[in-house]
C-alpha positions as semicolon CSV with decimal commas, in nm:
position;residue;x (nm);y (nm);z (nm)
1;M;-2,273;0,356;-2,052
2;Q;-2,011;0,246;-1,802
3;S;-2,071;0,351;-1,443
4;P;-1,910;0,682;-1,341
5;K;-1,554;0,655;-1,223
6;L;-1,479;0,652;-0,853
7;N;-1,253;0,932;-0,734
8;V;-0,997;0,765;-0,507
9;L;-0,754;0,958;-0,289
10;I;-0,440;0,758;-0,211
11;Y;-0,258;0,853;0,106
12;P;0,078;0,668;0,131
13;M;0,315;0,624;0,421
14;F;0,674;0,723;0,346
15;S;0,983;0,576;0,507
16;V;1,273;0,678;0,280
17;D;1,406;0,996;0,122
18;V;1,359;0,887;-0,242
19;L;0,990;0,814;-0,287
20;N;1,039;0,575;-0,579
21;A;1,233;0,338;-0,353
22;D;0,967;0,330;-0,083
23;S;0,803;-0,012;-0,055
24;N;0,460;0,140;0,006
25;Y;0,492;0,355;-0,306
26;I;0,598;0,052;-0,511
27;I;0,291;-0,143;-0,397
28;I;0,063;0,151;-0,477
29;K;0,220;0,209;-0,818
30;Q;0,187;-0,153;-0,924
31;L;-0,176;-0,174;-0,817
32;C;-0,266;0,160;-0,977
33;N;-0,109;0,059;-1,308
34;E;-0,336;-0,244;-1,319
35;L;-0,651;-0,086;-1,176
36;V;-0,656;0,209;-1,420
37;K;-0,698;-0,044;-1,700
38;T;-1,046;-0,119;-1,568
39;K;-1,149;0,244;-1,643
40;K;-1,338;0,247;-1,313
41;Y;-1,118;0,487;-1,119
42;N;-0,961;0,829;-1,105
43;F;-0,661;0,800;-0,874
44;F;-0,516;1,097;-0,688
45;L;-0,182;1,012;-0,530
46;L;-0,049;1,236;-0,253
47;I;0,328;1,257;-0,232
48;D;0,558;1,455;-0,006
49;S;0,681;1,775;-0,172
50;N;0,991;1,767;0,050
51;R;1,119;1,433;-0,079
52;K;1,282;1,340;-0,407
53;Y;1,052;1,189;-0,666
54;I;1,166;1,066;-1,008
55;K;0,909;1,024;-1,284
56;D;0,885;0,651;-1,349
57;D;0,642;0,402;-1,503
58;L;0,347;0,509;-1,290
59;N;0,052;0,544;-1,527
60;S;0,013;0,906;-1,640
61;L;-0,360;0,891;-1,561
62;V;-0,274;0,883;-1,191
63;K;-0,287;1,245;-1,078
64;I;0,001;1,336;-0,848
65;I;-0,068;1,594;-0,579
66;K;0,226;1,726;-0,380
67;I;0,181;1,839;-0,022
68;P;0,437;1,898;0,256
69;L;0,460;1,611;0,504
70;P;0,679;1,553;0,811
71;R;1,013;1,393;0,729
72;S;0,989;1,133;1,002
73;K;0,756;0,837;0,951
74;K;0,669;0,848;1,321
75;H;0,563;1,209;1,277
76;Q;0,377;1,158;0,950
77;V;0,148;0,890;1,090
78;I;0,021;1,120;1,368
79;H;0,000;1,426;1,141
80;F;-0,330;1,531;0,986
81;N;-0,362;1,874;0,826
82;S;-0,738;1,920;0,801
83;N;-0,697;2,252;0,615
84;I;-0,519;2,082;0,325
85;F;-0,760;1,789;0,311
86;R;-1,064;2,015;0,332
87;E;-0,950;2,192;0,016
88;L;-0,873;1,864;-0,161
89;Y;-1,212;1,718;-0,070
90;K;-1,383;2,034;-0,195
91;K;-1,200;2,021;-0,529
92;Y;-1,229;1,650;-0,607
93;A;-1,510;1,504;-0,389
94;F;-1,347;1,168;-0,329
95;D;-1,569;0,861;-0,322
96;L;-1,315;0,679;-0,110
97;V;-0,973;0,711;0,047
98;W;-0,721;0,431;0,001
99;N;-0,549;0,506;0,327
100;N;-0,205;0,360;0,394
101;V;-0,163;0,558;0,717
102;V;-0,419;0,368;0,921
103;E;-0,376;0,600;1,219
104;Q;-0,574;0,860;1,023
105;G;-0,867;0,639;0,922
106;H;-1,116;0,806;1,155
107;H;-1,007;1,156;1,050
108;F;-1,054;1,084;0,680
109;R;-1,400;0,944;0,753
110;Y;-1,530;1,207;0,992
111;F;-1,336;1,535;0,969
112;Q;-1,581;1,682;0,715
113;D;-1,873;1,875;0,854
114;T;-2,128;1,633;0,707
115;I;-2,420;1,509;0,910
116;V;-2,552;1,252;0,663
117;S;-2,328;0,945;0,685
118;S;-2,417;0,822;0,336
119;F;-2,244;1,126;0,184
120;R;-1,920;1,092;0,377
121;T;-1,614;0,969;0,192
122;K;-1,555;0,598;0,252
123;V;-1,221;0,490;0,399
124;F;-1,032;0,174;0,299
125;N;-0,758;0,126;0,561
126;Y;-0,469;-0,065;0,406
127;H;-0,282;-0,229;0,696
128;H;0,078;-0,293;0,599
129;Y;0,247;-0,231;0,935
130;V;0,154;-0,263;1,302
131;I;0,300;-0,126;1,623
132;H;0,339;-0,455;1,806
133;R;0,527;-0,595;2,103
134;S;0,751;-0,799;1,870
135;L;0,930;-0,471;1,784
136;E;1,225;-0,357;1,994
137;R;1,065;-0,269;2,324
138;L;1,280;0,028;2,424
139;T;1,309;0,194;2,082
140;N;1,011;0,105;1,861
141;Y;0,738;-0,019;2,093
142;L;0,711;0,166;2,423
143;P;0,791;0,509;2,268
144;C;0,524;0,444;2,003
145;M;0,226;0,361;2,221
146;H;0,052;0,679;2,108
147;I;0,083;0,553;1,749
148;L;-0,058;0,216;1,852
149;Y;-0,360;0,386;2,009
150;D;-0,409;0,588;1,691
151;Q;-0,393;0,268;1,487
152;L;-0,675;0,122;1,694
153;V;-0,893;0,435;1,676
154;G;-0,817;0,472;1,304
155;S;-0,930;0,112;1,253
156;L;-1,252;0,173;1,444
157;G;-1,331;0,478;1,231
158;A;-1,259;0,328;0,888
159;D;-1,519;0,151;0,675
160;I;-1,292;-0,142;0,587
161;N;-0,966;-0,261;0,737
162;Y;-0,774;-0,470;0,486
163;F;-0,496;-0,696;0,616
164;H;-0,263;-0,860;0,367
165;S;-0,170;-1,144;0,601
166;K;-0,334;-1,325;0,889
167;H;-0,030;-1,254;1,104
168;C;-0,072;-0,878;1,048
169;Y;-0,435;-0,902;1,159
170;N;-0,348;-1,113;1,464
171;M;-0,086;-0,864;1,578
172;L;-0,333;-0,576;1,574
173;L;-0,592;-0,779;1,764
174;E;-0,334;-0,886;2,021
175;E;-0,264;-0,521;2,098
176;A;-0,635;-0,432;2,084
177;N;-0,712;-0,690;2,354
178;D;-0,502;-0,484;2,597
179;V;-0,670;-0,153;2,513
180;L;-1,027;-0,194;2,384
181;N;-1,337;-0,355;2,532
182;D;-1,500;-0,657;2,371
183;Q;-1,757;-0,449;2,185
184;K;-1,494;-0,237;2,011
185;I;-1,278;-0,539;1,930
186;S;-1,583;-0,701;1,767
187;L;-1,636;-0,384;1,566
188;I;-1,281;-0,402;1,428
189;K;-1,332;-0,770;1,345
190;D;-1,657;-0,692;1,164
191;K;-1,483;-0,427;0,953
192;S;-1,182;-0,642;0,867
193;I;-1,090;-0,835;0,552
194;L;-0,804;-1,086;0,547
195;S;-0,657;-1,175;0,210
196;L;-0,295;-1,262;0,135
197;G;-0,144;-0,978;-0,064
198;G;0,019;-1,027;-0,401
199;Y;0,262;-0,755;-0,503
200;V;0,500;-0,909;-0,752
201;Q;0,446;-0,902;-1,125
202;D;0,498;-1,249;-1,270
203;P;0,807;-1,230;-1,495
204;G;0,604;-1,404;-1,767
205;Y;0,353;-1,118;-1,765
206;N;0,594;-0,892;-1,952
207;Q;0,679;-1,051;-2,285
208;D;0,972;-0,814;-2,325
209;F;1,133;-0,936;-2,002
210;K;1,452;-1,129;-2,061
211;Q;1,587;-1,327;-1,770
212;P;1,942;-1,203;-1,703
213;T;2,213;-1,465;-1,672
214;K;2,234;-1,597;-1,317
215;Y;2,552;-1,547;-1,118
216;E;2,785;-1,843;-1,148
217;K;2,891;-1,816;-0,784
218;F;2,628;-1,908;-0,525
219;T;2,463;-1,573;-0,453
220;F;2,239;-1,455;-0,174
221;I;2,021;-1,150;-0,213
222;Y;1,982;-0,941;0,103
223;N;1,702;-0,701;0,006
224;H;1,589;-0,624;0,361
225;R;1,641;-0,321;0,578
226;L;1,936;-0,321;0,812
227;D;1,692;-0,256;1,093
228;G;1,687;-0,399;1,444
229;Y;1,374;-0,614;1,415
230;K;1,518;-0,779;1,103
231;N;1,795;-0,925;1,323
232;W;2,031;-0,852;1,037
233;K;2,334;-0,887;1,263
234;D;2,240;-1,250;1,329
235;T;2,214;-1,313;0,955
236;F;2,550;-1,154;0,875
237;N;2,720;-1,319;1,171
238;L;2,608;-1,645;1,014
239;F;2,746;-1,537;0,676
240;D;3,075;-1,447;0,851
241;E;3,095;-1,798;0,998
242;L;3,025;-1,965;0,664
243;Y;3,285;-1,750;0,490
244;S;3,548;-1,822;0,756
245;E;3,477;-2,194;0,716
246;G;3,565;-2,174;0,348
247;Y;3,223;-2,174;0,184
248;D;3,228;-1,992;-0,149
249;F;2,941;-1,745;-0,193
250;Q;2,858;-1,377;-0,224
251;V;2,583;-1,153;-0,088
252;I;2,422;-0,878;-0,295
253;L;2,299;-0,610;-0,057
254;T;2,035;-0,378;-0,204
255;A;1,889;-0,210;0,105
256;G;2,147;0,055;0,178
257;D;2,072;0,199;0,521
258;K;2,319;0,484;0,560
259;D;2,404;0,411;0,923
260;N;2,518;0,054;0,861
261;I;2,640;0,058;0,502
262;N;3,006;0,111;0,597
263;V;3,001;-0,205;0,808
264;M;2,870;-0,401;0,508
265;N;3,128;-0,258;0,268
266;K;3,407;-0,407;0,481
267;K;3,280;-0,763;0,445
268;P;3,473;-0,942;0,166
269;Y;3,173;-1,141;0,042
270;V;2,932;-0,844;0,020
271;L;2,855;-0,638;-0,290
272;V;2,649;-0,327;-0,219
273;K;2,426;-0,212;-0,503
274;S;2,174;0,072;-0,515
275;F;1,893;0,128;-0,764
276;T;1,662;0,421;-0,832
277;K;1,414;0,221;-1,040
278;H;1,234;-0,087;-0,919
279;N;1,270;-0,277;-1,247
280;E;1,649;-0,237;-1,229
281;Y;1,643;-0,381;-0,879
282;L;1,429;-0,676;-0,997
283;K;1,676;-0,754;-1,273
284;E;1,954;-0,775;-1,017
285;L;1,741;-0,982;-0,781
286;S;1,658;-1,228;-1,061
287;K;2,031;-1,309;-1,101
288;C;2,058;-1,439;-0,744
289;H;1,981;-1,781;-0,595
290;C;1,883;-1,756;-0,230
291;N;1,728;-1,525;0,028
292;T;1,751;-1,569;0,401
293;L;1,681;-1,354;0,706
294;N;1,612;-1,374;1,080
295;S;1,334;-1,120;1,123
296;I;1,112;-1,124;1,433
297;H;0,851;-0,881;1,299
298;E;0,679;-0,879;0,960
299;T;0,335;-0,797;0,829
300;Y;0,401;-0,949;0,486
301;C;0,763;-0,926;0,358
302;I;0,749;-0,835;-0,007
303;S;1,125;-0,889;-0,033
304;V;1,083;-1,261;0,026
305;A;0,781;-1,278;-0,207
306;E;0,990;-1,122;-0,485
307;S;1,256;-1,389;-0,441
308;M;0,995;-1,663;-0,449
309;V;0,842;-1,539;-0,774
310;Y;1,189;-1,557;-0,929
311;D;1,230;-1,923;-0,820
312;Q;1,485;-1,854;-0,550
313;V;1,538;-2,071;-0,246
314;V;1,415;-1,883;0,062
315;V;1,546;-1,992;0,402
316;L;1,307;-1,855;0,662
317;P;1,229;-1,868;1,033
318;N;0,911;-2,050;1,131
319;R;0,737;-1,736;1,254
320;C;0,571;-1,410;1,147
321;T;0,416;-1,424;0,800
322;F;0,664;-1,668;0,650
323;P;0,454;-1,986;0,696
324;E;0,173;-1,806;0,507
325;L;0,397;-1,718;0,212
326;V;0,550;-2,059;0,145
327;D;0,381;-2,386;0,050
328;K;0,273;-2,635;0,313
329;G;0,560;-2,869;0,390
330;Y;0,822;-2,632;0,252
331;P;1,164;-2,784;0,338
332;Y;1,370;-2,474;0,414
333;I;1,199;-2,339;0,726
334;F;1,408;-2,329;1,043
335;E;1,345;-2,305;1,417
336;T;1,698;-2,213;1,531
337;I;2,005;-2,043;1,387
338;E;2,181;-2,381;1,404
339;E;1,916;-2,526;1,173
340;Q;1,947;-2,225;0,945
341;K;2,323;-2,271;0,919
342;K;2,284;-2,639;0,839
343;I;2,040;-2,557;0,557
344;L;2,269;-2,290;0,410
345;K;2,567;-2,527;0,416
346;K;2,362;-2,785;0,228
347;L;2,245;-2,538;-0,035
348;I;2,595;-2,405;-0,105
349;S;2,776;-2,740;-0,101
350;K;2,515;-2,917;-0,316
351;N;2,470;-2,614;-0,542
352;I;2,093;-2,599;-0,490
353;K;2,010;-2,273;-0,663
354;E;1,634;-2,270;-0,724
355;Y;1,296;-2,381;-0,596
356;K;0,967;-2,378;-0,785
357;H;0,719;-2,208;-0,552
358;D;0,343;-2,171;-0,592
359;K;0,359;-1,820;-0,735
360;E;-0,007;-1,759;-0,807
361;K;-0,101;-1,647;-0,458
362;L;0,191;-1,400;-0,448
363;C;0,139;-1,238;-0,786
364;L;-0,012;-0,901;-0,857
365;T;-0,293;-1,027;-1,082
366;N;-0,497;-1,194;-0,807
367;H;-0,443;-0,913;-0,560
368;T;-0,554;-0,655;-0,817
369;K;-0,880;-0,844;-0,872
370;N;-0,945;-0,854;-0,498
371;I;-0,874;-0,484;-0,447
372;D;-1,088;-0,398;-0,750
373;N;-1,381;-0,589;-0,599
374;Y;-1,336;-0,424;-0,258
375;F;-1,316;-0,073;-0,406
376;T;-1,613;-0,126;-0,637
377;E;-1,834;-0,251;-0,356
378;L;-1,724;0,012;-0,107
379;G;-1,761;0,296;-0,357
380;K;-2,124;0,225;-0,446
381;P;-2,341;0,528;-0,365
382;E;-2,566;0,466;-0,067
383;K;-2,824;0,711;-0,200
384;T;-2,961;0,703;-0,554
385;D;-3,198;0,923;-0,751
386;I;-3,056;1,234;-0,586
387;F;-3,187;1,468;-0,857
388;N;-3,549;1,346;-0,840
389;N;-3,543;1,374;-0,462
390;I;-3,469;1,746;-0,473
391;K;-3,790;1,893;-0,331
392;K;-3,798;2,225;-0,516
393;Q;-3,890;2,196;-0,883
394;T;-3,735;2,538;-0,945
395;T;-3,399;2,403;-0,827
396;K;-3,419;2,107;-1,064
397;D;-3,514;2,331;-1,352
398;K;-3,227;2,572;-1,290
399;I;-2,974;2,288;-1,263
400;K;-3,098;2,146;-1,593
401;I;-3,073;2,486;-1,763
402;L;-2,718;2,534;-1,635
403;L;-2,597;2,193;-1,747
404;S;-2,768;2,219;-2,085
405;K;-2,512;2,491;-2,162
406;K;-2,211;2,304;-2,022
407;E;-2,010;2,030;-2,187
408;N;-1,788;2,033;-1,881
409;I;-1,793;2,199;-1,541
410;S;-1,568;2,208;-1,238
411;L;-1,699;2,087;-0,906
412;T;-1,618;2,430;-0,761
413;D;-1,838;2,608;-1,019
414;F;-2,120;2,359;-0,976
415;R;-2,109;2,394;-0,598
416;R;-2,109;2,773;-0,625
417;F;-2,417;2,758;-0,847
418;V;-2,609;2,517;-0,623
419;Y;-2,527;2,720;-0,313
420;S;-2,648;3,035;-0,491
421;L;-2,991;2,874;-0,498
422;G;-3,008;2,889;-0,121
423;Y;-2,840;2,562;-0,023
424;A;-2,532;2,498;0,191
425;S;-2,288;2,220;0,275
426;Q;-2,528;2,021;0,492
427;S;-2,787;2,003;0,213
428;F;-2,531;1,942;-0,059
429;P;-2,197;1,814;0,077
430;N;-1,913;1,753;-0,166
431;L;-1,981;1,387;-0,236
432;K;-2,352;1,451;-0,294
433;L;-2,264;1,715;-0,554
434;K;-2,030;1,472;-0,727
435;Q;-2,287;1,194;-0,730
436;L;-2,555;1,433;-0,856
437;L;-2,333;1,522;-1,152
438;N;-2,275;1,150;-1,211
439;E;-2,651;1,092;-1,217
440;L;-2,687;1,365;-1,477
441;D;-2,428;1,189;-1,701
442;Y;-2,122;1,392;-1,604
443;D;-1,803;1,209;-1,516
444;Y;-1,480;1,354;-1,384
445;N;-1,213;1,377;-1,654
446;I;-0,875;1,369;-1,485
447;N;-0,702;1,535;-1,782
448;L;-0,948;1,824;-1,803
449;D;-0,973;1,849;-1,424
450;K;-1,348;1,894;-1,474
451;F;-1,666;1,693;-1,496
452;Q;-1,744;1,620;-1,859
453;K;-2,074;1,536;-2,025
454;I;-2,086;1,170;-2,126
455;Y;-2,316;1,072;-2,409
456;N;-2,474;0,726;-2,431
457;E;-2,372;0,540;-2,741
């Protein structure tokens, strides 16, 4: 019989009003769709009940749980409602939390009233953003020092800190050096895993995918936020110069920040397009030829990775994560805006519209295998033979009699029964109850919302 499934709570970080368009949600969805195929996991995805969510191609076996969350990202990351999570833990007994709000790592690990560490839920901190001095100092760094401190404490409290780029890891450690002592910094290092993320599905993976016809005119894709640290004004000032000098091109803008969209609409070479579904966006992206930006802060940059997987030329600054994403010796890396402009002129005038990148390291398949291995190892029970280690024979007998009459049972009913025998949460915390049921050949069925008897073939 296959090992019991791990119950995994997924806590995302939300940045936009429509959840389907959120980059963190897109990453989670793509990984879940692959990981459920292993039949190792029950995924429980928390989403904000106050934001718009459109049913999409997320696998139906992923259970969606709606809870109210603060509208602001800066408020969400410091918000932890222990009352809500206590009830969720009691109902589902999560083996681990795939935590995308790293500030809450220590809370997820320790907020339960459980003395025995081996029966606490494990926490996999998924680092995809960092409060770092490369952000705008007056708006997104100094006012967010409390978030930075929470990121460090959350990292100390988690079981594993996963970083999807070396640059992301280095930024956190740079800030930690100013706050933590050497012992605590070593603890974060010991708990950290560095592995380049891969978030893009190879177009060849889907046999039904048909490459749309590329634009005839030289076309840039600008699929980045119009945010300060992206230095988007530098990029579009450069586009303005090229256009005024007579270069023939267009820019497809897909990241429609409301505050700046009117400015973009006035530019004669810009076409603004919005998409509710990620696959529609990818079809548009695949029609373009080049991607360039001037960002000073990145932890990965999935937007560039998507362009690379679709054989686009990417013109990138020699900083942040970009040297990690491209091949060694890649020819279109620049040090200055002058160099960037020279490269763009060359690409347009010589009609250089594609580049064959090493896609394997950027694709979803490898990343899924890595995450699967991390989850499987982290989710292994620390204690085994729970049933045989129950001291009272009368307790074991009564549990056997109960389960002999049950093809399925909810965790709530099983807990109520065990506690009626004179036990309490310290003797049988939620995860211990779940693992006891697993030992006795019951596995959680996400469709029934109960633990179901599994028979050996």
